[in-house]
C-alpha positions in Angstrom: 112.4 92.1 105.4 109.1 90.2 105.4 107.3 93.4 104.2 108.8 93.1 100.6 106.3 90.4 99.9 103.2 91.9 101.4 100.6 93.0 98.9 97.8 95.5 99.6 94.5 93.9 98.8 90.8 94.6 99.5 89.5 92.6 102.6 87.3 89.9 101.4 84.6 90.5 104.2 83.5 93.6 102.5 82.0 91.7 99.7 79.7 89.7 102.0 77.6 92.9 102.7 77.4 93.7 99.1 75.2 90.7 98.0 72.4 91.0 100.9 72.3 94.8 100.2 71.5 94.2 96.6 69.2 91.4 96.9 67.3 92.2 100.1 66.9 96.0 99.6 66.5 96.3 95.9 62.6 96.4 96.2 62.8 98.8 98.9 65.0 101.4 97.0 63.1 100.9 93.7 59.8 101.8 95.2 58.7 105.4 94.8 57.6 105.4 98.5 61.1 105.5 99.8 60.8 106.7 103.5 62.9 106.8 106.6 61.5 103.6 107.9 62.8 101.9 104.8 66.2 103.5 105.5 66.2 102.5 109.1 66.5 98.8 107.8 69.7 99.6 106.2 72.5 97.4 107.8 74.4 99.5 110.3 77.2 97.1 110.5 78.0 97.7 106.7 79.3 101.2 107.2 81.1 100.0 110.5 82.8 97.3 108.5 83.6 99.8 105.7 85.4 101.9 108.1 87.5 99.2 109.7 88.5 97.9 106.2 89.4 101.5 105.2 91.5 101.8 108.4 93.2 98.5 107.7 94.1 99.5 104.2 95.4 102.7 105.4 97.7 101.1 107.9 99.1 98.7 105.2 99.6 101.9 102.8 101.5 103.7 105.8 103.8 100.7 106.2 104.4 100.5 102.4 105.2 104.4 102.4 107.6 103.9 105.4 109.5 101.2 103.6 110.1 103.5 101.0 111.2 106.6 103.0 112.6 105.4 106.2 115.6 103.5 104.7 119.3 103.7 105.9 121.1 101.4 103.5 120.8 101.2 99.7 122.2 98.7 97.2 123.3 99.7 93.8 124.0 96.7 91.6 126.1 97.3 88.6 125.8 94.3 86.1 127.0 95.9 82.7 130.7 95.9 81.9 130.8 99.4 80.1 133.8 101.0 81.5 131.8 104.4 81.4 128.6 102.8 82.7 125.6 102.3 80.5 122.8 104.9 80.4 120.7 102.8 82.9 123.6 102.3 85.3 124.2 106.1 85.4 120.6 106.9 86.0 120.6 104.3 88.7 123.8 105.8 90.4 122.4 109.3 90.1 119.1 108.1 91.7 120.7 106.2 94.5 123.0 109.2 95.4 120.3 111.8 95.4 118.0 109.5 97.6 120.8 108.4 100.0 121.8 112.0 100.4 118.3 113.1 101.0 117.5 110.4 103.7 121.1 110.0 105.1 121.3 106.5 103.9 124.5 104.6 103.1 125.2 103.0 99.8 126.8 99.8 98.9 127.8 99.2 95.3 128.1 95.6 94.0 129.9 95.0 90.7 128.7 91.8 89.2 130.0 89.7 86.3 130.6 86.0 85.4 134.0 86.7 84.3 137.1 87.4 86.4 138.6 90.9 87.0 141.5 90.0 84.8 139.4 89.5 81.8 138.5 93.1 81.7 141.4 95.6 81.2 139.2 98.6 81.7 137.8 97.3 85.1 139.5 100.2 86.9 138.1 102.6 84.6 134.7 101.3 85.3 135.2 101.7 89.1 136.4 105.3 88.7 133.3 106.0 86.6 131.2 104.6 89.5 132.9 107.1 91.9 132.6 109.9 89.6 128.8 109.4 89.1 128.1 108.9 92.7 130.2 112.0 93.7 128.4 114.0 90.9 125.3 113.2 92.9 126.8 114.6 95.9 127.6 111.4 97.4 131.4 110.8 98.2 131.7 107.7 100.3 130.4 104.3 99.8 131.1 100.7 100.3 132.3 98.6 97.1 131.8 94.9 96.6 133.0 93.0 93.7 131.4 89.7 92.8 133.2 88.6 89.9 133.9 85.2 88.2 131.7 83.3 90.7 129.6 81.7 88.3 126.3 82.7 90.3 123.4 84.5 88.4 123.4 88.3 89.1 119.8 87.9 90.5 121.0 85.5 93.0 124.0 87.6 94.0 121.8 90.7 94.4 119.4 88.9 96.7 122.3 87.5 98.7 124.0 90.6 99.4 120.8 92.5 100.2 119.9 89.6 102.7 123.4 89.3 104.2 123.6 93.2 104.7 120.2 93.6 105.8 119.6 96.4 103.1 116.6 98.5 102.9 116.2 99.1 99.2 117.9 97.8 95.8 117.9 100.7 93.1 118.6 99.5 89.6 117.5 100.3 86.1 115.0 98.2 83.9 117.9 98.2 81.5 119.3 95.3 83.6 116.1 93.5 82.9 116.0 94.2 79.2 119.5 93.1 78.7 118.8 89.7 80.5 121.4 90.5 83.1 118.8 90.1 85.8 115.7 87.8 85.8 112.6 90.0 86.6 110.7 86.9 87.9 113.4 85.7 90.3 114.1 89.2 91.4 110.8 89.0 93.4 111.8 85.6 95.0 115.5 86.5 95.8 115.1 90.1 97.0 114.1 90.4 100.7 113.7 94.2 100.6 111.8 96.7 98.3 113.2 97.3 94.8 113.2 100.4 92.9 113.4 99.8 89.1 113.9 102.9 87.0 112.3 103.1 83.6 114.7 103.9 80.7 
């Protein structure tokens, strides 16, 4: 989605009206004899331009709001190897389940680690924990992907999965950033859709 990299900014053309207003009309407004004739000199196109810029900003804000409410497929990355899930992963699972249930969205869970599945004897316990936490949030069915032992960085894998599956949102905890499992700077480059980062 191209939208993920759109930023809401103030239109530059509004600043063009500020300078002439301050320089040309300062004397008139500082005069004690301010009258309707002076006010008639006020640039009419200033208010029109302001209304146009407000409409443009409202349209961009509406598009941003739609991206966070009109989603149908959510990605839940799990990057920690705690068999019972870390606090951040549990929080992300609960949030993903609640939001998917509310908006009727599908959930895809991707379990990511640099090591092979065989290196973790409690791998099946972790998968059972993921199922349990999602079901506790009222979400019984989800798609599970395992990206283990590939040697790729988790950030790149998350971006690749989100792009390949045309996902609408990625939900994860800031814990993944703090633990250095995911690079926050690369996250903005690789993820083609909005990312919801949950504070600890």
